[in-house]
C-alpha positions in Angstrom: -40.2 -28.2 -13.1 -37.0 -30.0 -14.1 -35.6 -26.7 -15.5 -34.4 -25.5 -12.1 -32.2 -28.5 -11.3 -30.7 -28.1 -14.8 -30.0 -24.4 -14.3 -28.5 -25.2 -10.9 -26.2 -27.8 -12.4 -25.1 -25.4 -15.1 -24.3 -22.7 -12.5 -22.3 -25.2 -10.3 -20.4 -26.4 -13.3 -19.6 -22.9 -14.5 -18.4 -21.9 -11.0 -16.1 -25.0 -10.8 -14.4 -24.1 -14.1 -14.2 -20.4 -13.2 -12.5 -21.3 -9.9 -10.2 -23.7 -11.7 -9.2 -21.1 -14.2 -8.7 -18.5 -11.5 -6.4 -20.8 -9.6 -4.4 -21.3 -12.7 -3.9 -17.6 -13.2 -3.3 -16.6 -9.6 0.3 -15.8 -8.8 0.7 -17.0 -5.2 0.2 -20.8 -4.7 -2.9 -22.0 -2.9 -1.2 -22.6 0.4 -2.3 -19.4 2.2 -3.4 -19.8 5.8 -6.0 -17.5 7.4 -4.9 -15.2 10.2 -6.6 -17.3 12.9 -4.4 -20.3 11.8 -1.2 -18.5 12.7 0.0 -19.2 16.2 0.4 -16.4 18.8 3.8 -15.2 19.9 3.8 -16.9 23.3 5.2 -20.3 22.1 8.1 -18.5 20.5 9.2 -16.3 23.4 12.8 -17.6 22.9 13.0 -15.3 19.8 13.2 -12.3 22.1 16.8 -13.2 22.9 17.7 -13.9 19.4 20.7 -12.0 17.9 21.6 -11.6 14.3 24.8 -13.5 13.3 27.7 -11.4 12.3 28.4 -10.9 8.6 27.4 -9.0 5.5 23.8 -8.3 4.6 22.1 -11.4 3.1 19.1 -11.3 0.8 17.1 -14.2 -0.6 15.0 -13.8 -3.7 12.6 -16.6 -4.3 11.6 -17.1 -7.9 8.0 -18.2 -7.5 7.0 -21.5 -9.1 10.6 -22.2 -10.3 11.3 -25.9 -9.9 7.9 -26.4 -8.3 7.9 -30.0 -9.5 10.7 -30.7 -7.1 8.7 -29.7 -4.0 8.8 -32.1 -1.1 5.9 -34.2 0.0 4.8 -31.7 2.6 4.3 -29.1 -0.2 3.2 -31.6 -2.9 0.4 -29.3 -4.1 3.0 -26.9 -5.4 4.1 -29.5 -8.0 1.0 -28.9 -10.1 0.7 -25.1 -9.5 2.4 -23.5 -12.4 1.2 -20.0 -11.7 0.1 -17.5 -14.4 1.3 -16.9 -17.9 1.2 -14.3 -20.6 3.2 -12.8 -23.4 4.6 -16.2 -24.3 6.1 -16.6 -20.9 5.4 -18.8 -17.9 5.3 -17.1 -14.6 8.4 -18.8 -13.2 10.5 -17.5 -16.2 9.4 -13.9 -15.4 10.0 -14.3 -11.7 13.5 -15.9 -12.3 14.6 -13.2 -14.7 13.6 -10.4 -12.4 15.2 -12.2 -9.4 18.5 -12.5 -11.4 18.5 -8.9 -12.3 17.9 -7.8 -8.7 20.7 -10.1 -7.5 23.1 -8.5 -9.9 22.2 -5.0 -8.6 22.5 -6.0 -4.9 25.8 -7.8 -5.4 27.3 -4.7 -6.8 26.5 -3.0 -3.5 28.2 -5.7 -1.5 25.1 -7.6 -0.6 25.2 -11.4 -0.4 22.3 -12.8 -2.4 20.8 -16.2 -3.2 18.1 -17.1 -5.6 15.8 -19.8 -4.3 13.3 -22.0 -6.1 9.7 -22.7 -4.9 11.1 -24.9 -2.2 12.8 -23.0 0.6 15.6 -24.7 2.5 14.5 -25.6 6.1 14.7 -22.7 8.6 16.2 -20.4 5.9 17.9 -17.4 7.5 18.5 -14.1 5.8 18.1 -10.4 6.5 15.6 -10.2 3.7 13.4 -12.7 1.9 11.3 -11.6 -1.0 9.0 -14.1 -2.8 8.8 -12.8 -6.4 5.6 -13.6 -8.2 3.6 -12.3 -11.1 -0.2 -12.2 -10.9 -2.9 -13.3 -13.3 -6.6 -12.8 -13.8 -9.4 -14.1 -16.1 -10.2 -10.4 -16.5 -7.4 -9.0 -18.7 -8.2 -5.4 -17.8 -7.0 -6.0 -14.2 -3.5 -4.6 -13.6 -1.1 -3.4 -11.0 1.4 -4.7 -8.4 1.0 -5.5 -4.8 3.2 -6.5 -1.8 2.3 -8.1 1.5 4.0 -9.1 4.7 3.0 -12.1 6.9 -0.1 -12.2 9.1 2.3 -12.2 12.0 5.8 -10.9 11.7 8.2 -12.1 14.5 10.9 -9.6 13.3 8.6 -6.6 13.6 10.3 -5.3 10.4 8.3 -6.8 7.5 5.9 -3.9 7.2 8.8 -1.4 6.9 10.4 -3.6 4.2 7.1 -3.8 2.3 6.6 -0.1 2.5 10.0 0.7 1.1 9.8 -1.8 -1.7 6.3 -0.6 -2.6 7.4 3.0 -2.8 10.6 2.2 -4.8 8.8 -0.2 -7.2 6.0 2.2 -8.0 8.6 5.0 -8.7 10.7 2.8 -11.0 7.9 1.2 -12.9 5.1 3.8 -12.9 2.6 1.0 -12.2 -0.4 1.4 -10.0 -0.9 -0.4 -6.7 -3.4 -3.2 -6.6 -5.0 -3.0 -3.2 -6.4 -6.6 -3.3 -4.1 -8.4 -0.9 -5.1 -12.1 -0.7 -5.0 -14.7 2.0 -2.5 -16.6 -0.2 -0.1 -13.7 0.1 -0.5 -12.9 3.9 -0.4 -16.6 4.7 2.2 -17.6 2.1 3.5 -21.1 2.7 7.2 -20.1 2.9 6.4 -17.8 5.9 4.9 -20.7 7.9 7.8 -22.1 9.8 5.5 -23.5 12.5 3.8 -25.7 9.9 6.4 -26.6 7.3 10.0 -27.7 7.5 10.7 -25.9 4.2 10.1 -22.4 5.3 12.0 -19.3 6.4 13.5 -18.9 9.9 11.1 -16.8 12.1 13.7 -14.0 12.3 14.0 -13.7 8.5 12.2 -10.5 7.5 9.9 -11.6 4.7 7.5 -10.2 2.1 5.8 -11.4 -1.1 5.7 -9.2 -4.2 3.3 -9.7 -7.1 5.2 -7.7 -9.7 2.2 -7.2 -12.1 -0.4 -9.1 -14.1 0.9 -11.3 -16.9 -2.6 -11.3 -18.2 -2.5 -7.5 -18.7 -0.8 -6.1 -21.8 0.3 -2.9 -20.1 1.9 -4.7 -17.2 3.6 -7.1 -19.5 5.4 -4.2 -21.1 7.3 -3.8 -17.9 7.6 -7.2 -16.3 8.2 -9.2 -19.5 9.5 -6.7 -22.0 11.5 -4.5 -19.7 12.1 -6.4 -16.5 15.0 -4.1 -15.6 12.5 -1.6 -14.4 10.9 -4.1 -12.0 14.4 -5.2 -10.8 15.6 -1.7 -10.2 12.5 -0.9 -8.1 12.7 -4.0 -6.1 16.5 -3.6 -5.5 16.1 0.0 -4.5 13.5 -0.9 -2.0 15.6 -3.6 -0.5 18.7 -1.4 -0.3 16.7 1.4 1.3 15.6 -1.1 4.0 19.1 -2.5 4.5 20.4 1.1 4.9 17.7 1.9 7.4 18.7 -1.2 9.4 22.4 -0.2 9.2 23.3 -3.3 7.4 25.1 -1.5 4.5 
């Protein structure tokens, strides 16, 4: 009769290590909040009178996991979350390279850009904020890209930004869309201005993009070996959004 406790212990141990490995391969950091944790709009009614400052279009590209070890105490869990890896690259390297390429494309169109590390400056304000990540899975056959907007979007524009990036990214890369949007994406820590000092301003239109799976050989051919395709798709989506908002 002692066999059952032994089997149970084995199952629990296996589940622990599986979850640990899954956390290591996941692109978005484990700071995602559930929808019910996000405050309603009433406490932020002052935003209804908010007006965009004059000036050229401004876009922030956050290279996910870059300089994560420098995260402040309120985001201390980021310090040990290195993200996924594959093809001889750490996730932050892939995210940073794509972000740099996107920045170059946007600057040629007159857009002011800034590449941000894992820690976002307090109340960061921009017309567009894109958290650039790469996904990972213990199942190497899993592939595709995905994009998500926050649970609640005070600008009312994030879904449109996400749609435009999704369409342009798929066209540029030929990659399939992964429909599995996670809580860590919709509740991404950089969106949570009500909880963290180091988060975007509520009127910053924000999305998070998982560019593909570093653990999948086919996806790596794009995001690692030919990141220009990813950058072109992301940049085109952002430009399409800015044009629709008459910011270009």
